LUMTI-455641 format. One record per residue (C-alpha): residue in three letters; x, y, z. Coordinates in steps of 0.001 Angstrom, whole numbers, padded with zeros to 6 digits, always signed. Example, Ala and Ser with C-alpha at 12.3 -4.5 7.8 and 13.67 -1.06 7.14 Angstrom:
ALA+012300-004500+007800
SER+013670-001060+007140
//
This chain:
MET-035147-163587+023184
SER-033172-165489+020968
SER-029565-164948+020450
GLY-029504-163890+017148
SER-031907-160888+018056
ARG-029435-160108+021025
GLU-026393-160183+018574
ASN-028933-157875+016354
THR-029274-155897+018973
VAL-025985-155362+020434
LYS-025218-154337+016837
ASN-027712-151667+016122
GLY-026620-150509+019149
GLY-022977-150175+018814
ASN-023907-149010+015775
THR-025840-146243+017056
GLU-023575-145457+019291
LYS-020365-145505+016996
SER-022766-142804+014601
THR-023354-140416+017594
GLU-019871-140929+018181
ARG-018517-139828+014871
GLU-021510-137751+015176
VAL-019904-135294+018178
LYS-016367-135801+016496
SER-017540-134348+013561
SER-018982-131368+015274
ARG-016036-130749+017346
SER-013465-130914+014245
LYS-015672-128163+012999
ARG-015186-126144+015523
GLY-011802-127006+016270
LEU-011427-125834+012360
LEU-013583-122811+013294
PHE-011077-121778+016226
GLU-007841-122708+014246
GLU-008903-120589+011479
PHE-009750-117418+013874
TRP-006461-118348+015639
GLN-004640-118367+011997
PHE-006281-114742+011714
THR-004865-112970+014744
LYS-001435-114352+013939
ASN-001817-112748+010165
ARG+000094-109555+009693
LYS-002441-107320+007870
GLY-005030-109316+010495
LYS-003151-107899+013135
ILE-003360-104226+011682
GLY-006529-104289+011263
MET-007913-105541+014774
CYS-005352-102685+015855
MET-006937-100073+014071
LEU-010606-101800+015248
PHE-009749-101467+018994
GLY-008188-097902+018331
ALA-011612-096938+016536
VAL-013349-098442+019594
PHE-011490-096745+021872
LEU-011781-093181+020405
ALA-015902-094050+020409
VAL-016395-095166+023544
PHE-014138-092482+025172
ALA-014967-089909+022942
PRO-016711-087463+025683
TYR-013647-087190+027727
LEU-011086-087010+024585
VAL-013235-083930+022860
PRO-012351-080402+023982
TYR-015985-078823+022863
ASP-019177-079932+022419
PRO-019296-081029+018676
LEU-023237-079718+018286
SER-024133-076893+020671
TYR-020285-075210+020869
TYR-019481-072184+018410
SER-016639-070271+018313
GLU-016536-066324+018280
ASP-017077-064793+014602
GLU-013414-064050+013650
TYR-012931-068296+014224
VAL-015542-069427+012131
HIS-014297-071456+008839
HIS-011045-070610+010565
PRO-007615-072571+009794
PRO-006112-074852+012453
THR-004769-073345+016050
TRP-003521-074080+019549
GLU-007129-073485+020531
TYR-008442-075602+017216
PRO-006113-078158+016474
LEU-007903-078884+013130
GLY-009756-076102+012681
THR-013565-074777+012931
ASP-016445-075291+010063
VAL-018482-072863+008665
LEU-020689-072642+011227
GLY-017660-072515+013915
ARG-018022-075943+015616
ASP-014543-077160+016407
VAL-013507-079996+013375
TYR-011628-081676+015741
SER-014143-082367+018250
GLN-016772-083774+015387
VAL-014057-085961+014116
LEU-013565-087565+017092
TRP-016942-087798+017443
GLY-018107-089285+014514
PHE-015999-092382+015520
ARG-019181-093338+017569
CYS-021492-092372+014714
ALA-019496-094920+012562
LEU-019596-097743+014565
ILE-023069-097462+015971
ILE-024190-097429+012469
SER-021770-100142+010519
LEU-021400-102807+013030
PRO-025471-103526+013274
ALA-025766-103056+009970
ALA-023092-105762+008902
PHE-024603-107982+011161
ILE-027556-107887+009679
ILE-026575-108021+006412
GLY-024726-111600+007313
VAL-027627-112952+009113
VAL-030417-112101+006228
GLY-027888-112941+003704
THR-026748-115948+005501
LEU-029819-116978+005743
VAL-031823-116482+002060
GLY-028214-118148+000783
LEU-029094-121168+002931
LEU-032282-121678+001545
GLY-031700-120463-001735
GLY-028944-122973-002385
TYR-030282-125997-000785
TYR-033644-125869-001509
SER-033244-124853-005418
GLY-036424-125493-007970
VAL-038607-122579-006697
VAL-037803-121367-003674
ASP-034687-120883-005376
ALA-035231-118691-007942
LEU-038040-116722-006000
LEU-035126-115847-003791
GLU-032921-115289-006322
ARG-035503-112661-008024
VAL-035336-110581-004367
CYS-031578-110844-004698
VAL-031286-109269-008244
THR-034476-106647-007817
PHE-031986-105031-004862
LEU-028947-105447-006660
VAL-030525-103128-009699
TRP-031747-100819-007440
PRO-029909-097935-007077
GLN-028417-098162-004016
ILE-028902-094299-002659
PRO-032303-093699-003631
LEU-033672-097014-002210
ALA-031429-096371+000991
ALA-033170-092239+000571
LEU-037031-094059+000477
ILE-036217-096240+003378
ILE-035086-093505+005606
TYR-037559-091362+004307
SER-040639-093667+005594
TRP-038988-094125+009034
GLY-038680-090404+009176
GLY-036161-088391+011303
TYR-036765-088938+014538
GLN-035154-092739+013962
PHE-032570-091737+011420
GLN-029881-094068+013015
ILE-032510-097294+013464
ALA-033492-096069+009412
ILE-030031-096152+007888
ILE-029184-098825+010006
LEU-031851-100773+007989
ALA-031312-098879+004912
VAL-027465-100048+004680
ALA-028362-103395+005598
PHE-031095-103764+002948
VAL-029030-102215+000008
LEU-025851-104991+000867
TRP-027467-108201+001859
PRO-028140-109336-001917
THR-024164-109922-002432
THR-023748-111856+000679
ALA-026588-114306-000114
ARG-025768-114993-003409
ALA-022029-116017-002136
ILE-023605-118282+000096
ARG-025955-119591-002076
SER-023038-120137-004195
GLU-020901-122177-001887
VAL-024191-124162-000429
LYS-024906-125276-003882
SER-021956-126914-004099
LEU-021627-128332-000721
LYS-025156-130224-001050
THR-023658-132285-003731
ARG-021174-133196-001340
THR-020814-137035-000627
TYR-021132-136674+003242
ILE-024726-134598+002569
GLU-026044-137431+000540
ALA-025337-140110+002770
ALA-027247-137747+005894
LYS-030097-138044+003233
VAL-030178-141792+002931
ALA-029505-142221+006821
GLY-033591-140100+006969
ALA-031550-136773+008194
SER-033601-134149+008043
SER-033861-130827+005686
PHE-033027-128565+009021
ARG-030725-131249+010726
ILE-028457-131064+006962
ILE-028581-127344+006799
SER-028142-126810+010455
ALA-025402-129566+011561
HIS-023826-130276+007876
ILE-024022-127008+005736
PHE-023944-123709+008102
PRO-020732-124745+009793
ASN-018899-125126+006509
ILE-020267-121927+005092
VAL-019822-119604+008516
HIS-016195-118559+007560
LEU-017755-116631+004154
THR-020572-115313+006459
PHE-017698-113566+009112
LEU-015424-112737+005513
TYR-018737-111091+004034
MET-019933-109199+007261
THR-016332-107654+007338
MET-016161-106566+003547
ALA-020074-105133+004702
VAL-018868-102840+007353
ALA-016456-100856+004844
SER-019159-100963+002284
ALA-021764-099365+005187
LEU-019169-097120+006358
VAL-018711-095276+002778
LEU-022784-095849+001987
GLU-023704-093848+005277
ALA-021101-090608+004427
GLY-022374-090697+001050
ILE-025954-090560+002399
ASP-025123-087785+004963
PHE-022699-086020+002543
LEU-026579-085313+000465
GLY-028112-083504+003059
MET-030723-086630+003792
GLY-028798-087629+007699
ASN-030329-086175+010878
PRO-028593-082413+011659
GLY-028360-083555+015371
VAL-026334-086434+014519
VAL-022503-086063+014305
SER-020901-088119+011307
TRP-018217-087831+008930
GLY-020226-087327+006365
GLN-022674-084700+007612
LEU-019317-082714+008526
LEU-018390-082810+004441
SER-021981-081889+003699
VAL-022485-078860+006110
THR-019005-077138+004581
MET-019894-077830+000668
THR-023305-076742+001498
GLY-021783-073372+002963
MET-018405-072860+001366
GLY-018997-075165-001799
ALA-015008-074579-003753
TYR-013837-072043-001483
ALA-014447-075002+001782
GLY-010654-074699+003205
TRP-008704-078583+003257
TRP-008839-078545+006783
VAL-012411-079230+007125
ILE-012219-081964+004140
VAL-009594-083795+004952
PRO-009772-084899+008348
PRO-013196-086807+007821
GLY-012072-088079+004963
LEU-008802-089413+006447
ALA-011371-091167+008758
ILE-013568-092571+006414
GLY-010197-093791+005007
TYR-009304-095120+008195
MET-012006-097232+009194
VAL-012561-098884+005548
LEU-008919-099410+005588
GLY-009055-101158+008771
PHE-011898-103749+007788
PHE-010650-104455+004097
LEU-007171-105731+005739
MET-009651-107982+008316
SER-011572-109088+005235
SER-008142-109983+003180
ALA-006669-111248+006219
TRP-009528-113598+006580
LYS-009542-114118+002824
GLU-006024-114973+002739
VAL-007031-117831+005880
ILE-010341-119527+004428
SER-008543-119854+001081
PRO-004872-119336+001328
LYS-004041-120907-001998
ILE-006141-118442-004007
GLU-004992-115196-001805
GLN-001510-114843-001027
PRO-000222-112315+001276
TRP+001138-109178-000506
PHE+003184-107288+002616
//
């Protein structure tokens, strides 16, 4: 082998090593940036409050069997305590069926987390995948996925969720409502991710990766996805709050499973049985519980917004 070819080999080997080193450093820097953003989120005041509220809800959901004084479904009080205001025996009163409201509200944290968290995860995965494909490939793929998103967005949420729940049947209510909530809410995440991907794919480093011969899969997975994963987390936290409200609305309309304890179910039974004569003690506690959960995830999503776009979002307390 001639000295010139040896020099070229050495140079090429050196270039390969340098490019590999740059890729490793780049991936490390992206991971480090994500960890740094998460660290800033934990230092944010709203993020702290939201996380504390979430931990409190998880604690109540896990230890609900040990904290409730009565079985929320099978226990019925004596006739004189049916739809009764709060007493020492029943701290939040009883509903129209004589069941303890305190036990139902406490147990409702389980249903809220079991439905909202998996639904938010599905929304994040589906929305991110659709947004990545549509934003990167454009053309026919983007047009087709955009039409699908618009179709889901213009379809009324409650009827669409009711159709999905009805098709699955009452015996698989929780799975059905998780899928219903996810199907209804994923297009918002997909459209936000799509817009960000369209902006990212015009950057210089993406063009350089294409010129270097990188495959579309590698560009999406190694160069684009790490730069939009923070948006996925943001919209997942926002989706939890939306899922909670939608699930409560579905239960309130009587489309839920009576064998599942939830806040919407409690409100539905109360309004069906008493209407305008319903007591405050069966309306305010589940309403406050829903507000508590929505506020917790709203604070977390607001804090995450401040972390990823500090110039746009300013802290308000």
